[in-house]
N, C-alpha and C positions, 0 to 999 in steps of 0.2 A: 295611271299616268304617269309616275313616279319614276318607275321601270325604264319606259321609253326614253322620256326625259335625261335620268342619266347616264345611262348604258353609250357605246360610243355606235356608231354607225356599223363601222366594221361588223360588234358582237351579235348586234342587230339583224344586221343578214344573214348574218352562222343560223340566228333559233330559227327566224321564219323559213326557211331555206327549205326549204321543203312543200312550203303553200307555193312556189312558182312567182317565177319574177320578182328575185330576193332583193334586188337593191330599189327596184321603183318602191314597191310596200312596203322598205325601211324609213325612204323619203317620205315618203306621205304617208305614212304615223307619225314623223320625223313634225309638218307640214300640220298636222292633224294635231293635233301639243299642244302645240307652238301658238295657234286659232284657237284651241281655246284658252291654253293661260291668254294670250293677248285681249280674249274675248270677256274672257268668262270668269279669270280667275285662278283660273284651271277648277275649277266646279262643274263635272258633268251635271248632277243636281238642276242645275244652275241656267244649263244651258241646256238641258233638256222640260226645261216649265217655259221655255218661249213659243209663240203656237210656232203650231206643227208649219205651215205651209212658209214661214218668215227663217228657219232656223233649214228647211229644207234652200230654199234658195241662197240661205246661205254658205248652206254645206257643199251646193254646187259653181260656185264663187271659186273653190278649192282647189289646188292642181293634182290633179290625179282622180276627184272624184264625179263619176258621172254621177246620168239617175240611180239606176242598181247600189251601187251603190248608198249615194246617201239615206234611198231608201233600206235598205239591212241594216246603217247606224243606228237612226228614226225607229224601229221596225224592235231588234235584238240589241240592241244599247239603250234605245230612251227610253224599250216595250211603247212606242208610240201605234197609234192604230194608223201605219201607215202596211196597203201589198206590195213587195218584193215581184218584180217582172222579173223571169230569167231567161234562159233562151229552154228550160223544162217547162213552165208555163204560156210560155209560146206559145211552143211544139202539140204538151197537151190540149193547150183549147182551140186550136189548126182543126189537129185530126181528130177533135174532138164534134167540129165545126157552132165550134163556141162562138167562135174571133177570126173576120175573115184573114186568111193571108195576109201576111208583109199588116197588121192590125201598127199602128203607132204605142206604144210606149204608154204614153200618157192616155190614151182612151183603151186599153187593156187595164189599166192600175184604176185608169173609175170604174168600171166595168163590176170590177171583182170591188172594192170597196162598199158602190153605189150598194151589189146585190148582201155582205156580208156586214153591212159596218152600219144596222142596226140599235146595237145594243150601247153601252156605257165606252169609255174610249178604255177602262182599264181589259170589257171585256173583249171587245172588239178588235187593240191588242193583243191580247189571248189567240183569239179565232184568226186571226192572218197570219199568225205567230206557226200554227197550229195546220194552216188551209200549206201555209207555203215549205212548210216541212214536209206533212203527205205528197205534196206536188217533186217536193226533191227525189223522196227515197222511191215513188213509184216511173222518175223521170230514168234519174240513172239505173234503175233497172229494166225497164221497157222503152220510155221514149228520149234512146239517147236519139243522135242524126239515122242514125238506122232503127224504123222504127221493131220494137219483140212485141207482140199483141201476145202471142199467147200467155197467158197466167200471169197477164195482168189483171186485174182486180176492175181496172175502167172497161175493160173490151167490150163488157154487150152496152158497153153506154157507148160507143164506137159508129158512128155512119156507117148507113150499108155498106157502101166507097167503101170502109177501109178493114170492113168483118163483126161487124157488129149490125146494133140491132138498130137503133136507133139515135135519133139529136136531139142532145138538153143547148139549152140554154142557160147561163146569169143572165143577172139585173135585167134589163127593157128588151134584148137584142131575143124571143121569141123564131126558133126555129124548127118546121115541119117536122113533125113528131114520120 
């Protein structure tokens, strides 16, 4: 965080330019660092030792931090057991009949966390991290806005209406096979 604290906005913008929306992101990074400095004396370990839901609520109050960003900070930076719901996860869960189209963010997050959240904090965080990474990889290759199901390792698990063989579920949502 020291680097973000000290670097000029214009230089930070150039450093993160390839990520897109670099002006907004640089301002939000500065906001995040100022928040961590003010609230936790700049200590990420102190910040991430807070109860997850309390910290999540705090992050959501920061300008430009939505649910997906807050959850990504908690999971990837804090190694806390929070599942990140992104467009890839939504598409995969909807197309596989695991969750209904239009399911709310918190509903999706809750279903995944209850289905995969049986172990200790560290193990759950590792599982959510790995699961999300696999979803992102499948999403990038096969489950974009236009489905490319041929060759997808999840294709056999698709409902018949999408060219697969079965319907599956996570958590408490059992769907007929």
